[in-house]
C-alpha positions as CSV (number, residue, x, y, z in Angstrom):
1,M,48.7,-55.7,23.4
2,T,50.8,-57.5,20.8
3,F,49.3,-60.1,18.5
4,S,51.7,-62.5,16.9
5,K,52.5,-64.1,13.6
6,F,52.3,-67.8,13.2
7,T,55.5,-68.5,11.4
8,N,57.2,-70.4,14.2
9,L,54.1,-72.1,15.5
10,S,54.4,-75.5,13.8
11,S,57.0,-77.0,16.2
12,V,55.1,-75.8,19.2
13,V,51.8,-77.3,18.0
14,L,53.6,-80.5,17.2
15,L,55.1,-80.8,20.7
16,V,51.9,-80.0,22.4
17,S,50.0,-82.5,20.2
18,C,52.6,-85.3,21.0
19,V,52.3,-84.7,24.7
20,F,48.5,-84.7,24.6
21,W,48.1,-87.8,22.5
22,S,50.7,-89.8,24.4
23,S,48.5,-89.4,27.5
24,C,45.1,-90.2,25.9
25,G,45.9,-91.8,22.6
26,D,45.3,-95.4,23.9
27,K,41.9,-94.6,25.3
28,Q,40.9,-92.7,22.1
29,S,42.1,-95.6,19.9
30,E,40.0,-98.1,21.9
31,L,37.0,-95.9,21.5
32,E,37.5,-95.6,17.7
33,K,37.9,-99.4,17.4
34,E,34.5,-99.8,19.2
35,I,32.8,-97.2,17.0
36,A,34.3,-98.9,13.9
37,T,32.3,-102.0,14.6
38,I,28.9,-100.2,14.6
39,P,26.9,-101.6,11.6
40,I,25.6,-99.0,9.2
41,E,23.5,-99.6,6.1
42,M,24.3,-96.9,3.6
43,T,23.4,-96.4,0.0
44,I,24.5,-93.5,-2.3
45,A,22.5,-92.4,-5.3
46,R,23.7,-89.8,-7.8
47,F,20.5,-88.0,-8.6
48,D,22.6,-85.3,-10.3
49,E,23.9,-87.9,-12.8
50,E,20.6,-89.8,-13.3
51,F,18.5,-86.8,-13.9
52,Y,21.0,-85.1,-16.2
53,K,21.7,-88.2,-18.3
54,M,18.1,-89.6,-18.4
55,D,16.1,-89.9,-21.6
56,V,12.6,-88.3,-21.5
57,S,11.2,-91.8,-21.6
58,Q,12.9,-92.5,-18.2
59,F,11.4,-89.4,-16.5
60,E,8.5,-91.2,-14.8
61,G,10.9,-93.8,-13.4
62,V,13.2,-91.1,-12.0
63,K,10.2,-89.4,-10.4
64,K,9.2,-92.6,-8.6
65,Q,12.7,-93.2,-7.4
66,Y,13.1,-89.6,-6.0
67,P,9.5,-88.4,-5.2
68,Y,10.8,-85.8,-2.6
69,F,12.4,-83.8,-5.4
70,F,9.3,-83.4,-7.5
71,N,6.9,-80.9,-6.0
72,S,3.3,-81.2,-7.1
73,N,3.3,-77.4,-7.7
74,L,5.9,-77.9,-10.5
75,S,4.8,-79.4,-13.8
76,D,6.7,-82.1,-15.6
77,D,7.4,-79.5,-18.3
78,F,9.3,-77.4,-15.8
79,W,11.7,-80.3,-15.0
80,L,12.1,-81.3,-18.7
81,E,12.8,-77.7,-19.7
82,K,15.4,-77.5,-16.9
83,K,17.4,-80.2,-18.6
84,K,17.8,-77.9,-21.5
85,D,18.7,-74.8,-19.5
86,T,22.3,-73.7,-20.4
87,L,23.2,-72.9,-16.7
88,F,21.9,-76.3,-15.5
89,I,23.9,-78.1,-18.2
90,E,27.0,-76.1,-17.3
91,L,26.6,-76.9,-13.6
92,N,26.3,-80.6,-14.3
93,E,29.3,-80.6,-16.6
94,E,31.4,-79.0,-13.9
95,V,30.2,-81.4,-11.3
96,E,31.0,-84.3,-13.6
97,K,34.5,-83.0,-14.0
98,K,35.1,-82.6,-10.2
99,F,33.2,-85.6,-9.0
100,T,33.7,-88.2,-11.8
101,D,33.6,-90.5,-8.8
102,L,33.2,-89.7,-5.1
103,G,36.6,-91.0,-4.1
104,T,36.9,-91.5,-0.4
105,L,33.7,-89.7,0.4
106,P,31.6,-92.8,0.9
107,T,34.1,-94.2,3.4
108,Q,34.2,-90.9,5.3
109,L,30.4,-90.7,5.3
110,E,30.1,-94.2,6.8
111,D,32.6,-93.3,9.5
112,F,30.6,-90.1,10.3
113,F,27.3,-92.1,10.5
114,K,29.0,-94.6,12.9
115,H,30.0,-91.8,15.2
116,V,26.5,-90.3,15.0
117,K,25.0,-93.7,15.9
118,Y,27.5,-94.1,18.8
119,Y,26.7,-90.7,20.4
120,Y,23.1,-90.7,19.5
121,P,21.9,-94.4,19.6
122,Q,18.4,-93.5,18.7
123,E,19.4,-92.4,15.2
124,S,18.6,-94.7,12.3
125,S,21.5,-97.0,11.2
126,K,20.1,-96.9,7.6
127,K,21.2,-94.0,5.5
128,K,20.4,-93.0,2.0
129,V,22.8,-90.4,0.6
130,I,21.7,-88.5,-2.5
131,T,23.9,-86.1,-4.4
132,L,22.3,-83.4,-6.5
133,I,22.6,-80.1,-8.2
134,S,21.1,-77.2,-6.2
135,E,22.0,-74.4,-8.6
136,V,24.5,-73.2,-6.0
137,D,22.0,-72.8,-3.2
138,V,24.4,-71.9,-0.3
139,T,21.6,-72.2,2.2
140,A,21.2,-76.0,1.6
141,K,24.7,-77.4,0.8
142,A,24.5,-80.5,2.9
143,I,21.3,-81.6,4.8
144,Y,20.9,-84.3,7.4
145,A,17.3,-85.5,7.6
146,D,17.3,-88.7,9.7
147,S,17.8,-91.6,7.3
148,L,18.0,-89.2,4.3
149,V,21.1,-87.1,3.5
150,L,21.3,-84.6,0.7
151,I,24.6,-83.2,-0.7
152,A,24.6,-80.5,-3.3
153,L,27.8,-81.2,-5.2
154,D,27.7,-77.9,-7.1
155,T,28.5,-76.0,-3.9
156,Y,31.8,-77.9,-3.4
157,L,33.7,-77.3,-6.7
158,G,36.6,-75.4,-5.0
159,K,37.0,-71.8,-3.8
160,D,38.5,-70.6,-7.1
161,H,35.8,-72.0,-9.3
162,R,34.3,-69.3,-11.6
163,F,30.8,-70.1,-10.3
164,Y,31.8,-68.5,-6.9
165,Q,33.5,-65.4,-8.1
166,G,30.7,-63.2,-6.9
167,F,31.0,-64.4,-3.3
168,P,33.3,-62.6,-0.8
169,D,36.8,-64.2,-0.3
170,Y,36.0,-65.2,3.3
171,L,33.1,-67.3,2.2
172,R,34.7,-68.9,-0.9
173,G,36.7,-71.3,1.3
174,T,33.5,-73.0,2.3
175,F,33.1,-74.2,-1.3
176,E,35.9,-76.7,-1.0
177,S,35.0,-80.4,-0.9
178,T,36.7,-80.6,2.5
179,Q,33.7,-78.8,3.9
180,I,31.2,-81.5,2.9
181,L,31.5,-83.5,6.2
182,P,31.7,-80.4,8.5
183,D,28.6,-78.9,6.8
184,L,26.7,-82.2,7.2
185,A,27.8,-82.6,10.8
186,E,26.6,-79.0,11.5
187,S,23.3,-79.7,9.9
188,F,22.9,-82.7,12.3
189,V,24.2,-80.9,15.4
190,L,22.0,-77.9,15.0
191,Q,19.0,-80.1,15.1
192,K,20.1,-81.5,18.4
193,A,21.3,-78.3,20.1
194,P,18.8,-76.5,22.4
195,A,18.2,-72.9,21.5
196,N,20.6,-70.5,23.2
197,R,18.7,-68.2,25.6
198,D,21.8,-66.6,27.1
199,R,22.1,-63.2,25.4
200,T,25.5,-62.4,26.8
201,F,28.7,-62.5,24.7
202,L,29.9,-65.5,26.8
203,G,26.6,-67.2,26.1
204,G,27.1,-66.9,22.4
205,M,30.8,-68.0,22.6
206,I,29.8,-71.1,24.5
207,Q,26.9,-71.9,22.2
208,Y,29.2,-71.9,19.2
209,G,31.7,-73.8,21.2
210,K,29.3,-76.6,22.0
211,I,28.4,-76.9,18.3
212,L,32.1,-77.0,17.2
213,Y,32.9,-79.5,20.0
214,A,30.1,-81.8,18.9
215,K,31.2,-81.5,15.2
216,K,34.7,-82.5,16.1
217,L,33.5,-85.4,18.2
218,L,31.6,-86.7,15.2
219,L,34.5,-86.0,12.8
220,P,37.6,-86.9,14.8
221,K,39.7,-87.5,11.6
222,V,38.8,-84.1,10.1
223,E,41.3,-81.2,10.6
224,D,40.2,-78.6,13.2
225,A,40.6,-75.9,10.6
226,Y,37.9,-77.6,8.4
227,V,35.6,-78.2,11.3
228,M,35.8,-74.4,12.0
229,G,35.5,-73.5,8.3
230,Y,39.1,-72.0,8.4
231,T,42.2,-72.4,6.4
232,I,45.2,-74.1,8.1
233,E,46.8,-70.6,8.4
234,Q,43.8,-69.2,10.1
235,I,43.7,-71.9,12.8
236,K,47.4,-71.4,13.4
237,W,46.8,-67.7,13.9
238,C,44.2,-68.4,16.5
239,Q,46.4,-70.9,18.3
240,L,49.3,-68.4,18.4
241,N,47.2,-65.5,19.5
242,E,44.8,-67.3,21.9
243,A,46.1,-65.6,25.1
244,D,46.0,-62.1,23.6
245,M,42.5,-62.6,22.2
246,W,41.3,-63.8,25.6
247,R,43.1,-60.9,27.4
248,Y,41.3,-58.4,25.1
249,F,37.9,-59.8,26.0
250,I,38.8,-59.7,29.7
251,D,40.4,-56.3,29.7
252,N,37.4,-54.8,27.9
253,S,34.8,-56.6,30.2
254,L,33.1,-58.2,27.2
255,L,32.1,-61.6,28.5
256,Y,28.8,-60.5,30.1
257,E,28.0,-57.7,27.6
258,T,24.7,-58.1,25.7
259,N,25.6,-55.8,22.8
260,P,24.4,-57.7,19.7
261,Q,27.3,-56.1,17.7
262,L,29.7,-58.4,19.5
263,S,28.2,-61.3,17.6
264,S,29.0,-59.8,14.2
265,R,32.4,-58.7,15.4
266,F,33.5,-62.1,16.8
267,L,31.0,-64.9,16.4
268,T,29.5,-65.0,12.9
269,A,31.1,-65.4,9.5
270,A,33.1,-62.3,8.5
271,P,36.3,-61.4,6.6
272,F,38.0,-60.7,9.9
273,S,37.4,-60.2,13.6
274,K,36.9,-56.6,14.7
275,Y,39.2,-55.8,17.6
276,Y,39.6,-52.3,16.2
277,L,43.4,-52.9,16.3
278,D,46.1,-53.2,13.7
279,I,45.8,-56.9,13.7
280,D,42.3,-57.0,12.3
281,G,43.5,-57.6,8.8
282,D,45.4,-60.6,9.9
283,S,42.7,-62.2,12.1
284,P,40.1,-64.6,10.7
285,G,36.4,-64.0,11.5
286,R,34.7,-65.9,14.3
287,T,37.6,-65.8,16.7
288,G,35.1,-65.6,19.6
289,A,33.5,-68.8,18.4
290,W,36.9,-70.5,18.3
291,L,37.7,-69.4,21.8
292,G,34.3,-70.7,22.9
293,W,35.4,-74.0,21.5
294,Q,38.5,-74.0,23.6
295,I,36.5,-73.2,26.7
296,V,34.2,-76.2,26.0
297,N,37.1,-78.4,25.3
298,S,38.6,-77.5,28.7
299,Y,35.2,-78.1,30.4
300,M,34.8,-81.5,28.9
301,Q,38.4,-82.5,29.8
302,N,37.9,-81.4,33.4
303,N,34.3,-82.7,34.0
304,N,32.8,-86.2,33.7
305,V,29.8,-85.3,31.6
306,T,28.1,-86.6,28.5
307,L,27.5,-84.7,25.2
308,H,23.8,-84.5,26.3
309,D,24.8,-83.0,29.6
310,L,27.0,-80.4,27.8
311,F,24.1,-79.2,25.6
312,N,21.9,-78.8,28.7
313,T,24.4,-76.9,30.9
314,D,24.3,-73.1,30.8
315,A,27.2,-71.1,29.6
316,K,28.1,-69.6,33.0
317,E,28.4,-73.0,34.7
318,I,30.5,-74.3,31.8
319,F,32.8,-71.4,32.0
320,E,33.2,-71.5,35.7
321,K,33.9,-75.3,35.7
322,S,36.1,-75.3,32.6
323,K,39.3,-74.2,34.4
324,Y,40.1,-72.6,31.1
325,K,43.5,-71.1,30.7
326,P,44.6,-69.9,27.3
327,K,47.8,-71.3,26.0
328,K,50.7,-68.8,26.0
């Protein structure tokens, strides 16, 4: 089996994209126009700035404005001492440099909320977005909680920032500001996705594929690479090697295997996917999840079903009805 380089892929991807969008671009454009009219009431508060810059005399007012941040188990002295902590001060200074203003983020957030409201009409149209400092808590970078959205700006300072030097290379890319929306979309989608009870490798692939499909549906303007948590080069590698990756899974009869090691080899975050071949060093992690996304894409293109239907259909049925054929 020969895996390929991606150096000549750009023209192929461009040609395929042009053909695809020429056939469905008008329909997609009309849908986006409809979504754009959805009313959203959004406010953005910079808790990071307000808390960092406040005078002690303003503390009670800040506590009343942001009661969910002030746990009764933590004394006022704890918070006031934190303002003097050298690490906390440095974090705030770096966030101030990177996010002097939020640029286009408010517009992007509003567009995301409109898509959420379109596909999930029961969701609140009122959103309060709060930015904060989490002291680089990577388990809570962006949180969607109904009408409240939390974004820890100190986890999006850029992959080469000195604060992240202790993290492995394959994770540092997730500290780019381009990951704010994908992280937020994933926080939302995971709340809506039923638990995966299919323990086969295919079941895992399809579960990740469902989540990625939903993220892209909510973020149509975001690059596939960022939805996946990849670099542009990594997504191109997957596109060029799609047929060979799929053949590897078929030739080795992996689809209905229940070996949990397959998840760490191909589905969860890792420096590379473990085919145990020479190409391992070139491959990104999670290639099985990416293939699961392609299967789900094919299923949705070939079946008239809703997003709700997708999440409530088992992996075997999705695969069998997807008519999936990897691009060569």
